[in-house]
PAVO-599143 format. One record per residue: residue in three letters; x, y negated, z of N, C-alpha, C in turn. Coordinates in steps of 0.001 Angstrom, whole numbers, plus 500000, padded with zeros to 6 digits. Atoms other than C-alpha are relative to their C-alpha. Last residue first. Example, Ala and Ser with C-alpha at 12.3 -4.5 7.8 and 13.67 -1.06 7.14 Angstrom:
REM residues 2
SER499180501190499940513670501060507140499230498910500730/ALA500890501190500000512300504500507800500900498800500000/
***
This chain:
REM residues 153
UNK498704500504499372380215770114311255501162501055499899/UNK499138499246499140377041770766309245501411499268500332/UNK498713500877499548374887767923308019500880500957500923/UNK499666501321500684371724769368306157501480499413500220/UNK500163499752501451371140772829307167500406498955499292/UNK498951499188500450372454772041310700499981500240498529/UNK500148498940500044369807769216311629501184501129499170/UNK501194499698499980371577768315313805499112499297498813/UNK500711501171499569375354767910313841498409500684499556/UNK500189501312501022377039771106313726499433498998500706/UNK501110500529499619378829773553316376499787498899498853/UNK500491500249501218381687776069315479498559499226500303/UNK501312500940499790383778776615318422499563499699498520/UNK499948501525500103386198779368317702498707499414500392/UNK501219500701499908386440783180318615500274498388500140/UNK500784500130501179389206785139316827498805499011500404/UNK499205500869500911391937784641319725498887499753498579/UNK500395501223499516389488786263322468500672498911498686/UNK499390500860501096390005789609320926499462498757499944/UNK498697499393500134388853791754323856500984499196499101/UNK499687499216501202386056789322324658501404500607499990/UNK500482498569500062385068788591328099500380500798498992/UNK499325499058499103387147785359328421499432501342500136/UNK499049498902500512386330783857325248500257501129501073/UNK500895499354501188383352781553326354500665501245499792/UNK500944499166498772385740780216329365498921500927499069/UNK499334499134499389388326779167326618499238500910501027/UNK499871498693500808385649777879324353500980500934500721/UNK498626499833500458384594775391327097500136501390499420/UNK499344498879499342380930774817327028501341500072499462/UNK499701500240498729379336771545325947500950500721500951/UNK499801501576500129378439771294322281500521499620501412/UNK499950500494498671378503775119321752500422498492499831/UNK500496501180500005377794776954318596499879499400501498/UNK501155500294498931380115779739318729499498498755500022/UNK500265501351499579381963780903315877498949499947500762/UNK501285500419499447383357784399315270500049498601500499/UNK499957501205499180386133785288312746498568499603500748/UNK501125500785500187386211788739311566499994498889501018/UNK499366500945500443389613790674311694498727498842499687/UNK498999500694499222388472793240314047500527498723499568/UNK498750499842500728385225794113312262501153499325500737/UNK499809500570501308382348793306314341501380500574499837/UNK500567499415500935380808795594317309500447499387498549/UNK499890498690500081383174794928320218499524500590498695/UNK498418499635500098383719791232319512499935501667500016/UNK499628500305501285379838790624319092501555500504499471/UNK500621499037500605379260792379322481500064499864498522/UNK499604498438499757381683790460324107499466501190499196/UNK498681499906500738380465787403322414500725501115500384/UNK500171499757501386376880787976323560501398500106499190/UNK500416498669500326377931788630327073500085500304498658/UNK498884499100499809380016785476327307499648501562499624/UNK499342500221501098377304783319325697501173501058500109/UNK500565499509501354374682784539327929500814499864498862/UNK500296498504500077376861783952330905499352500709498853/UNK498751499431499960377925780465330030499635501606499990/UNK499871499284498592374437779344329269501092500898499837/UNK498927500524499230374184776874326418500134500336501305/UNK500269501269499024371473778834324597501425499809500620/UNK500682499437498692372684781453321921499758498686500666/UNK500769501273499334374002780187318456499017500306501015/UNK500780499739498875376557782743317181499486498691500584/UNK500423501098499325377803782522313811499099500081501030/UNK501077499935499292379772785595312421499803498572500668/UNK499886501202499153381859785818309449498729500083500994/UNK498668500352500260382493788870306988500314498591500909/UNK500104501585499951379493790780308791501453499539499361/UNK499594500229501540379361794591308232500254498589499598/UNK499351498830500039378737795580312017500541499947498676/UNK498597500448500089377501792077312902500914501112499359/UNK499870501255500707373739792425312545501576499667499665/UNK500260499735501664373616796099313220500240498580499294/UNK499158499168500534375148795373316664499888500174498666/UNK498755500898500204372930792521317448501061500785499282/UNK499120500300499153369932794669316791501174499204499882/UNK500721499640498792366994795207314617500840499983501334/UNK499420498843499217368594792856311969499052500451501208/UNK500140500187498627366458790280309962500391501617500522/UNK500433498779499309367602790258306402500173499824501238/UNK499672499658498661368094786944304532499281501241500477/UNK498772499199499733368800786816300744500255500061501711/UNK500215498546500312365042786208299895501282500657500439/UNK500427499541498606365514782617301399499836501567499861/UNK501167499617499726367360781968298082499697500389501349/UNK500503500026498662370546780396296694498475500393500032/UNK500665498837499360371800781640293579499574499961501149/UNK500955499304501073372224778433291822499450500965500466/UNK499417499211500898373636776865295042498974500472499027/UNK499588498876499342371535774034296783500668500849498851/UNK499066499351500873371019770340296062500395501367500742/UNK498670500707499558369478767360298443501024501046498720/UNK499963501358500519365886768191297129501357499521499807/UNK500161499884501599366350772076297370499977498576499551/UNK499094499581500252367424771455301089500232499961498458/UNK498961501125499829364614769314302097501409500409499227/UNK500390501171500848362260771879300677500948499077499937/UNK499791499629501407364140774824302162499695498756499054/UNK498721500786500378364139773347305773500249500218498390/UNK500230501484499849360338774244306475501291499144499308/UNK500962500504500978360903777829304978499945498498500211/UNK499418499923501461363994778394306888499129499391498731/UNK499005501133500004362364777331310046500548499835498854/UNK500699501289500112359371779566309260501016498814500025/UNK500252499973501567361643782562308516499241498644499953/UNK498837500317500889363446782009311968499497499753498550/UNK499759501097499707360156781791313887501345499307499023/UNK501139500882500651358796784926312221500439498617500273/UNK500279499645501451361816786867312990499370498984499337/UNK498900500565500593362305785813316439499993499965498753/UNK500507500811501162358809786449317561501205499412499204/UNK500805499164500706359945789178320009499501499180498680/UNK501603500291499830362676787072320996499173500948499225/UNK500678499296499230366222788639320782498610500052500192/UNK500453500755498834367426787013317704498973500850500729/UNK500475499208498883369319788766314941499648498744500900/UNK500348500607498635370130787561311579499631500783500695/UNK500852499106499079371833789007308359499903499313501347/UNK499827500199498501372771786388305613499250501002500742/UNK500755499209499343373721786793302009500053499919501551/UNK499340498861499290375372783633300739498796501109500626/UNK499767498524500835374280781547298000500445500971500583/UNK498852499734500512375041778241299892500185500981499106/UNK500044501107501023371477777350300598501309500082499331/UNK500841499630501339371356780709302215500018498971499207/UNK499153499170500839374400779501304528499315500852498809/UNK498881500212500495372710776592305642500579500801498865/UNK500615500780501195369272777929306266501236499619499100/UNK500630498956500905370911780509308508499751499524498769/UNK498800499393500575372956777739310292499615501027498923/UNK499151500874500866369805775835310765501051500573499338/UNK500841499965501181368113778902312188500431499056499080/UNK499475498588500764371009779216314594499217500030498695/UNK498583499919500519370706775491315453500200501359499314/UNK499797501056501015366753775215315880501564500101499417/UNK500770501274499577366360778931317247500540498865498910/UNK500825500279500994367289782268315433499448498601500323/UNK500899501055499401370399783368317350499053499298498893/UNK500518499468498785373120785410316013499356498876500782/UNK500416501373499044373820784354312382499336500596501295/UNK500955499739498920375739787168310478499719498815500907/UNK499765501033498959377275786226306989499098500586501218/UNK500817501225499520376907788943304682500599499332500995/UNK500250499746498706379681791231302782499034498826500518/UNK501005499009500046380109791153299042499253500398501416/UNK501486500271500443381570787918299180498931500959499999/UNK500724498886500651384713789301300857498589499604499877/UNK500131500252501546386458785965301504499395501129499190/UNK500802501061500279385822785964305203499674499875498437/UNK501426499571499590387063789601305491499296498826499685/UNK500394499418501179390450788567303650498479500457500353/UNK500669498542499561391233785911306166499220500725498914/UNK501459499962500176393383783586304184499464501078500603/
***
């Protein structure tokens, strides 16, 4: 078992706060995890917090962890600061190969070497996404059904 993944004192990093990334953040928060998120959009934090707020009602109706709280979300000022102490990284950028490759290379460089990095992709080749990363073997596909806070895959 990956020791970093099991280190519950470290947060999960969610990169991208749109529909899929925000859904992942809500899901992890609902499981009682600490989450550090980053999105490059000027209104990224506000949009993410609104998505989580909207999702929270549905999540609580279905059941969440006893220690779950939207207050466990921290919004990072940079991609690097979001992933530097993460135990797991969930990347959810747009389905554009050059964007994914750039982000995953940056995440790979900034995250601890044993951290698993999951990319939400429904149509891009993981082999191609991994090409710019120094440690490609730790990058996997991790894409949910939608809404991801209710029915992850």
